[in-house]
VEXVEX-259250 format. One record per residue: residue in three letters; x, y, z of N, C-alpha, C, O in turn. Coordinates in nm, 3 decimals, always signed. Example, Ala and Ser with C-alpha at 12.3 -4.5 7.8 and 13.67 -1.06 7.14 Angstrom:
residues 2
SITE  residuo     n_px     n_py     n_pz    ca_px    ca_py    ca_pz     c_px     c_py     c_pz     o_px     o_py     o_pz
SITE      ALA   +1.319   -0.569   +0.780   +1.230   -0.450   +0.780   +1.320   -0.330   +0.780   +1.424   -0.332   +0.846
SITE      SER   +1.285   -0.225   +0.708   +1.367   -0.106   +0.714   +1.290   +0.003   +0.787   +1.341   +0.114   +0.804
//
This chain:
residues 54
SITE  residuo     n_px     n_py     n_pz    ca_px    ca_py    ca_pz     c_px     c_py     c_pz     o_px     o_py     o_pz
SITE      MET   +0.084   -0.119   +0.000   +0.000   +0.000   +0.000   +0.088   +0.124   +0.000   +0.190   +0.131   +0.070
SITE      THR   +0.048   +0.219   -0.077   +0.124   +0.343   -0.083   +0.066   +0.443   +0.016   -0.045   +0.425   +0.067
SITE      ARG   +0.140   +0.546   +0.040   +0.095   +0.650   +0.131   -0.030   +0.720   +0.077   -0.121   +0.752   +0.153
SITE      ARG   -0.034   +0.743   -0.053   -0.149   +0.811   -0.113   -0.275   +0.726   -0.100   -0.382   +0.779   -0.070
SITE      PHE   -0.263   +0.595   -0.122   -0.378   +0.505   -0.109   -0.428   +0.501   +0.035   -0.548   +0.508   +0.060
SITE      THR   -0.335   +0.490   +0.130   -0.372   +0.483   +0.271   -0.437   +0.613   +0.317   -0.536   +0.610   +0.390
SITE      ALA   -0.383   +0.727   +0.276   -0.442   +0.856   +0.313   -0.581   +0.871   +0.252   -0.672   +0.921   +0.318
SITE      GLY   -0.596   +0.830   +0.128   -0.728   +0.837   +0.063   -0.829   +0.747   +0.131   -0.945   +0.785   +0.147
SITE      LEU   -0.786   +0.629   +0.170   -0.875   +0.536   +0.240   -0.918   +0.594   +0.375   -1.035   +0.585   +0.412
SITE      CYS   -0.825   +0.653   +0.449   -0.859   +0.715   +0.578   -0.956   +0.831   +0.560   -1.051   +0.845   +0.637
SITE      MET   -0.933   +0.914   +0.460   -1.023   +1.027   +0.436   -1.162   +0.978   +0.395   -1.262   +1.038   +0.435
SITE      ALA   -1.169   +0.872   +0.318   -1.297   +0.816   +0.278   -1.371   +0.760   +0.400   -1.493   +0.779   +0.411
SITE      LEU   -1.301   +0.694   +0.490   -1.365   +0.641   +0.610   -1.414   +0.753   +0.701   -1.521   +0.741   +0.761
SITE      VAL   -1.338   +0.860   +0.713   -1.381   +0.974   +0.794   -1.506   +1.037   +0.732   -1.600   +1.072   +0.803
SITE      ALA   -1.507   +1.051   +0.600   -1.623   +1.108   +0.532   -1.746   +1.019   +0.551   -1.857   +1.069   +0.573
SITE      LEU   -1.728   +0.887   +0.543   -1.840   +0.795   +0.566   -1.891   +0.804   +0.710   -2.011   +0.798   +0.733
SITE      LEU   -1.801   +0.819   +0.804   -1.841   +0.833   +0.944   -1.921   +0.961   +0.966   -2.022   +0.959   +1.037
SITE      ILE   -1.879   +1.069   +0.905   -1.952   +1.196   +0.918   -2.089   +1.185   +0.852   -2.188   +1.231   +0.908
SITE      LEU   -2.096   +1.125   +0.734   -2.225   +1.107   +0.667   -2.319   +1.018   +0.747   -2.438   +1.046   +0.756
SITE      PHE   -2.267   +0.911   +0.805   -2.348   +0.822   +0.888   -2.400   +0.896   +1.010   -2.517   +0.881   +1.046
SITE      ASP   -2.315   +0.977   +1.073   -2.356   +1.052   +1.192   -2.465   +1.154   +1.157   -2.561   +1.170   +1.232
SITE      GLN   -2.450   +1.221   +1.045   -2.550   +1.319   +1.003   -2.683   +1.253   +0.969   -2.789   +1.310   +0.994
SITE      ALA   -2.678   +1.133   +0.912   -2.801   +1.062   +0.874   -2.874   +1.009   +0.997   -2.997   +1.005   +0.998
SITE      GLU   -2.800   +0.968   +1.099   -2.862   +0.911   +1.218   -2.928   +1.016   +1.307   -3.042   +0.998   +1.350
SITE      THR   -2.860   +1.123   +1.334   -2.913   +1.227   +1.421   -2.896   +1.363   +1.356   -2.785   +1.417   +1.352
SITE      PRO   -3.005   +1.421   +1.305   -2.994   +1.554   +1.246   -2.963   +1.659   +1.354   -3.001   +1.643   +1.470
SITE      LEU   -2.894   +1.763   +1.315   -2.857   +1.868   +1.409   -2.981   +1.942   +1.458   -3.072   +1.970   +1.381
SITE      ASN   -2.982   +1.973   +1.586   -3.088   +2.052   +1.646   -3.022   +2.160   +1.730   -2.987   +2.135   +1.846
SITE      PRO   -3.005   +2.280   +1.675   -2.932   +2.383   +1.749   -3.004   +2.432   +1.874   -2.941   +2.497   +1.957
SITE      TYR   -3.132   +2.402   +1.890   -3.206   +2.450   +2.006   -3.182   +2.363   +2.129   -3.209   +2.407   +2.241
SITE      HIS   -3.133   +2.240   +2.110   -3.105   +2.151   +2.223   -2.956   +2.126   +2.241   -2.916   +2.057   +2.335
SITE      ALA   -2.874   +2.179   +2.155   -2.730   +2.159   +2.164   -2.670   +2.257   +2.264   -2.715   +2.372   +2.273
SITE      PRO   -2.569   +2.214   +2.339   -2.502   +2.308   +2.429   -2.422   +2.409   +2.347   -2.382   +2.379   +2.235
SITE      PRO   -2.398   +2.528   +2.401   -2.320   +2.626   +2.327   -2.175   +2.578   +2.309   -2.120   +2.515   +2.399
SITE      ALA   -2.117   +2.607   +2.196   -1.979   +2.565   +2.170   -1.883   +2.640   +2.261   -1.790   +2.581   +2.316
SITE      PHE   -1.905   +2.770   +2.277   -1.825   +2.853   +2.366   -1.920   +2.931   +2.455   -2.000   +3.011   +2.405
SITE      ALA   -1.913   +2.909   +2.585   -2.005   +2.974   +2.677   -1.931   +3.056   +2.781   -1.966   +3.053   +2.899
SITE      PHE   -1.830   +3.128   +2.739   -1.752   +3.208   +2.833   -1.837   +3.321   +2.888   -1.889   +3.403   +2.812
SITE      GLY   -1.853   +3.325   +3.019   -1.927   +3.433   +3.083   -2.077   +3.424   +3.066   -2.146   +3.524   +3.086
SITE      SER   -2.130   +3.308   +3.028   -2.274   +3.297   +3.005   -2.350   +3.271   +3.134   -2.473   +3.285   +3.138
SITE      GLY   -2.280   +3.234   +3.241   -2.347   +3.204   +3.366   -2.395   +3.062   +3.377   -2.451   +3.024   +3.480
SITE      GLN   -2.374   +2.982   +3.274   -2.416   +2.842   +3.279   -2.318   +2.763   +3.366   -2.197   +2.785   +3.362
SITE      VAL   -2.374   +2.670   +3.444   -2.291   +2.587   +3.530   -2.224   +2.481   +3.446   -2.285   +2.422   +3.356
SITE      VAL   -2.097   +2.455   +3.475   -2.023   +2.353   +3.402   -2.072   +2.217   +3.449   -2.081   +2.191   +3.569
SITE      THR   -2.103   +2.129   +3.352   -2.148   +1.994   +3.386   -2.072   +1.892   +3.306   -2.060   +1.904   +3.184
SITE      GLY   -2.021   +1.790   +3.373   -1.959   +1.676   +3.307   -1.840   +1.710   +3.221   -1.802   +1.827   +3.209
SITE      GLY   -1.782   +1.609   +3.161   -1.677   +1.628   +3.064   -1.536   +1.630   +3.121   -1.440   +1.617   +3.045
SITE      PHE   -1.522   +1.646   +3.253   -1.388   +1.651   +3.311   -1.394   +1.593   +3.450   -1.451   +1.655   +3.540
SITE      CYS   -1.337   +1.478   +3.469   -1.351   +1.404   +3.595   -1.276   +1.467   +3.712   -1.312   +1.442   +3.827
SITE      ALA   -1.173   +1.546   +3.685   -1.094   +1.602   +3.793   -1.141   +1.741   +3.835   -1.070   +1.811   +3.907
SITE      ALA   -1.259   +1.782   +3.791   -1.309   +1.915   +3.827   -1.342   +1.917   +3.977   -1.399   +1.821   +4.030
SITE      LEU   -1.307   +2.025   +4.043   -1.333   +2.040   +4.186   -1.480   +2.076   +4.206   -1.539   +2.145   +4.124
SITE      PRO   -1.538   +2.029   +4.317   -1.677   +2.068   +4.344   -1.684   +2.217   +4.378   -1.587   +2.277   +4.422
SITE      GLN   -1.801   +2.273   +4.355   -1.815   +2.418   +4.381   -1.847   +2.446   +4.524   -1.862   +2.562   +4.562
//
């Protein structure tokens, strides 16, 4: 296998994964958490196990 073939195969698999994800669950911006919520006042939940309690 050449580098070009392997890179193309990886890119095709990533594209298939993205297409599968989009087909299974359509985006709903009204229920999605904000991507950046600096200073929004929202409490941080989950995602980091070493976070100190408030």
